[in-house]
N, C-alpha and C positions, 0 to 999 in steps of 0.2 A: 597644510592639513589635508590628508588624503580623503578622497571620496570613499563611500562604502564599497564601490566596485573595485577601486584600487586596493583597498585593504583586503577585500576578498581574494583578489589575485595574489597578493602577498602571502596570505594564509595558505593558499593552495600550493605555493612554491616552496614552502618551508619543508624541512625534513619531516617525514611522517613518523609519528610515534607508534610503535607496534604493540599490540596487545594480543598475544597468542591465546587463542581460545579453542584449540583443537586437541588438547591433551585430555587424558581420561579423568573422570571425576569419580572417585571411589564410592562416595556416598550414594550417588544416583545411578552409578553404572553407566554413565554416558561417555563411553570411550569411542564414540563413532567419529571417524575421521572426516565425515561429511557434515559435521555439525559445527556451527559457529555460535558464540554467545557472549554476552556481557551480562552477568548475573544481576547486578544492581548498580545504578548510577543515579545521580540527583538531577532533578529538573525544577522548574520554578514553583511547582505546587506539591513537590514530594519526591518520589523516586520512580525509576522505570527499569524494566527488565526486557531484554531483547534476545531472541534466538532465531536461528535459521537452519534448516536442514535441507540438504541437496538431494534431489532424486534424478533430475535430468542430467544428461551427459554434460551440457553446459547449463549452469544454473540460470533459470529464467526469472526468478524472484529477485528484485532489488529493493532495498529499504534504506531509510535514513531517519535519524532523530537529531533535531537541532534544538539546543537549549540555550537559554539566556535568563537573566534575572527577572525579565518581564513577560516571558512567554515560552511556549514549547511548540515545536512542529514535529509531526510524525508523518512519514510517507511510506506506503507499501505499494509496490508496483509489480504486479504479477503478469509477466510476459507470456506470449504464446507464439508458436511458429518460429521461435528463436529469441535471443536475448536483446536484440538491437533496440527495439522500442523501449523496453523497460530500463535499459541503461541510459538511453537518451532522456527519458523522463526524470530519472534520478539525478542526472547532471543539470537539468534545466528548469524543472517546475518550481523548485524552491527559489531559484534565482529570479524567475519571473514574478513570483509572489512578493519577494523583497522589493523589486523595482516598482511594481504597481502599488504596493502598500505605502512606499515612500512618496510616490507621486500623489496619492490620494489622502495621505495623512492618517489612515486607519486600515483596519482589516475588516472587510465586510463580505457578504455573500457575492456581491458583484466583483469585488477584487479577486476572490477565490475563483469564480467562474472564468474571469478574463485570464487568469494565470493558466488555467487548463487550456483555453482557446489558443493562447500564445504558444504554449508547448506543442499543441497539435499542429499549428501552422509551421513551427520550426521543424518538426519531424517530417511533415509532408514535403517541405522544401529540401530537406536532406535526401529523402527518397527520390525526389525529382533530379537532384544533382548527381546521384549515384546510380541512376536507372540503367545505364549501359553496363557499368561494371558490377553492380550488385542488384540485379533485377528482383531477386527474392526478398529484398528488404521491404518491398511493397506488400508482402504477405505477413510481416511481423506486426504485432500490436501488443498493447498492454492495458490491463485493468489498472485503475488508480484509486487508492484509498488514502485520503489526507485528513489529518486532524490538526487543528490549531487551537491552543489555549492562550487567550490574550485578554487581559483586564477582566478576569472572572467569567469569561464567556467561552464556551466550547463550540467550535465550528467543525463540522465534518462534511467532506465532499467525496463523492464516490462515482466511479465509472466501473461497470462490470459486476463481478460477484465476490469480491472481497467483502469483509464485514467488520463493523465496529459494534461492540456490545458493551453497554454500561452495566456495572454491578452496583445496584442500589440497595441500601439497607431498608428492609421493610419492618413489619411488626415482629415483635419477639426476636429481634436481631436476626431475622431470616433474610438471606441475600436473594435478590430478585434480578433476573436478567431483563434488560431493556435494549432491544435492538435499535440502533440509531440510524442504520443505513437501509436504503432501498436497493435491492439487487436487480441488475439488468441481465436477466438470463431467460432465454426462450423457453425454458422448462416451466416457467411460471405463466399461468393463464393470462394474468393482467399484462404481462410484457407482450405476449403474442397478440392480444387485442390492441395494444398500443401500436405495434408494428403494422397491423392490418389497417388500422384507421389512418396511419400516415402514408400507407401505400395501397390505396383502394384499387389501383389498376394493376397490381402485381400479385397474381395468385400464388407465386412461389416465394413470397417474402419470408414465410416460415414454412418449413417442410419437415415432416416426421420421417427421419431416416434411421433405420436400424433401432427403432424404439426411442430415439432421442430427437427432440425438437431443435432445429437449427435455423438460423437466419440464412436464407438463400441455400439451405441444405448443407451449409459449410461450417458455420461457427455458432456456438451457443450464446455468447454474450452479445447484447444489442448496443452497447456503448463502449467505447475504448479510445485510447490514443493510438494512432496508426491504423493498421488494416487498410492501407491506402487503396488497394484494389477493390474494396467494397464501398469506397466513398467517391472515387472519381474514375471515369472511363479511361483516362490517360494512363492509369496504373494497372490496367488489365493484365493478367498473367495467363494467357491462353496456352502457353507451351506446357503447362503442368496440369493434368486433369483435375486434381483435387482442388485447385484454385480457379478453375475455369467456370465462368458463369454461363448459364443456359441462354441468356440474352443480355444485351448491353444494359448498363445501369441507366434508369431514367432520372434517378435522384439517389443520394447517398443511402445505402442500406443501414449503415451504422452512424452514430453521432458521437461527438466528443463533449456534449453538454452534460455536466455532472448533476446528480441529485445532491442538494445541499441542505443540511440541517444545522440549525444554530439554537443554542439555549444557554441561559446563565447556569453556572454550576450550582447545584442545590446541596443543602446540608446532608442529604441522604446519599449523595453520589460518592462512591468509595474508590472506584477504579474504572478504567476503560480498557477493553481488550481489542486491539487492532490486529486482524489476521487475514492472510490470504485464504482462498477457499479450500486449500489443502487441509487446513485444520477443521473447518466446519463440515467436511465430508465425513468426519469420523466422530464428531461429538455435537451435542446440542448446545444452544446458548446457555441453558440453565446448568448443564454439566460443567461447562467452562467456568462460569462465575463461581460455582461452588468449589471447584478446585482452587481457584485463586484465593477465595475468601478463607478457606480452611487450611492453607499451607503457608509457610514462611514466604516473605517477599523475595528473598534472594533465590535466584534460579527458577522463578515461577514460570517464565517463558519456556525454559527447557522442559519443565515438568509437563506443561500443556502439550508440547511437541511429542514428548515421550509417550504420553497417554494416547495421542492420536496414532502414533506408530504402532503401539501395542494393539489398538483396535484394528488397524490395517492388517497386522499380522494374524489376528484371530480370524478375520474374514477368509484368509487363505490357509487356515489350520496350521499356522506357523507360530513360533514364539517371538517375542521381542528380541531376544538374544540372536536369533537367526536373521531376522529382517534387518537389523541394524548393521550387519556385516555384508549385506548385498551391495555390490558396486553400483556407482552412479550410472545412469542409463538403464541398466537392468532394473534398478530399484523403482524406476518410474512405472513399471507394471504393477507395483504394489501401493504406492502413494505418490502424491505430487510433491514438488518443492513446497515447503511450508515455512512461512515467516510469521512470527508472533511478537508483538510489542504490547507490554502491559504498562499502562500509565496509572500510577497510584495518586490519589488526590487527598492531601492532608488539609483539612478544612482550616486549621489554625494559620495556614500560610496565605489564605486568600486576602488580597489587599495589601500584602507586604512585598517589599523589594527583597526577595530572598538572595542570600549570598550563595550562589551556585556556580559551578564551573560552566563556562561557555564552551560547549562541545559540538562538533559536527561529526556524528557517528554514521558510518556506512556499514550496513549489515553484510556479513560474510567475507568481506575483503580485508578484514583486519586493519581498517584504516580509521584512525581517530585523530582529527585535527583540532588543536586549540583554536577557538573561534573568537577573534577580537572584533569581528564584524557581527552586528546584530541589528537587523531591521526592526525587530520588535522593541529593542531599547531605543532606537532612533525615533520610532513612532511615539513611544511613551514620552520621550523628551519633548517632541513636537506638540503632543497633546497638552502637556503640562504648561509649556510656554504660551499656548493659545489661550489658556484659561486666565493667565495673569493679566 
């Protein structure tokens, strides 16, 4: 009998099933060659929709959805200064979560936190190994937004400024937005105060530069995977001015410790929107949940992205039809890479072992693997046997 790791390796070596999602859609007019989507798939508590639009020359957003009969995992990884860190996180964070969950027999906030730390350690080790051949990898980093639904509980862990928003049904069937994540961005006063309290001897820990607050005058996010040059002196990049620090680090300027929020799923919880900050730059939480609530499920992630792109176009006195045809790289001047995953919650499925496909979906790269490995199933079986 194969171990979970051996089965995972076998799954990854199988021929990949392709799902082309870059053709035009006549109904919504989404004929943008830089858009990838899966309009509607099933997960343990309902259905999900995912879409990604590329703005950078090399896409820096990475994402995944892992499904099984006992649980669901969502990961959105918004890279900066290149795609290396976000790709590494997408390849490793879920694997660390599976390993640690199996070792501990459950999913908890400590397990989630340690999965982030293990991913950080792995990426810094990679940066160290490749320092001579790829010195600029020390400048790459990634925000990380993770959601796990298991045994009726939602866990959300966050580094950086991606965001998870719950759509809750209020009085008179009015949908209400509930932001689940705390953002780590120096533009927020509470984040600047936190940084100053952690670095009382560093007057340049946050600097207002060209009207924007930045950590060390360089980066807006205060927590990330990677950004090695802002965490350890050995990774200093003095040869490039924009990454050069005015003085050596006394202690890490950034941290990889996530903010974590957990709560049982409630009867009024209808869906969760997970999205990189490219979406939230162009719409409010309330606008987003109203769009999801008032439109069909199929294609809802694409609809959110199209709305954000339309708003981005208006800000430049352009039309959506014009901006969607702007080439990657140039398009980054108008909007960021945007990733959206909408997880719908069907209350009648709570507590049931749903018959759902086990899928490992990677956003934008048209890869969908049948997943006969499932740490969530293994944990559930372990928990059941422990009760007997």
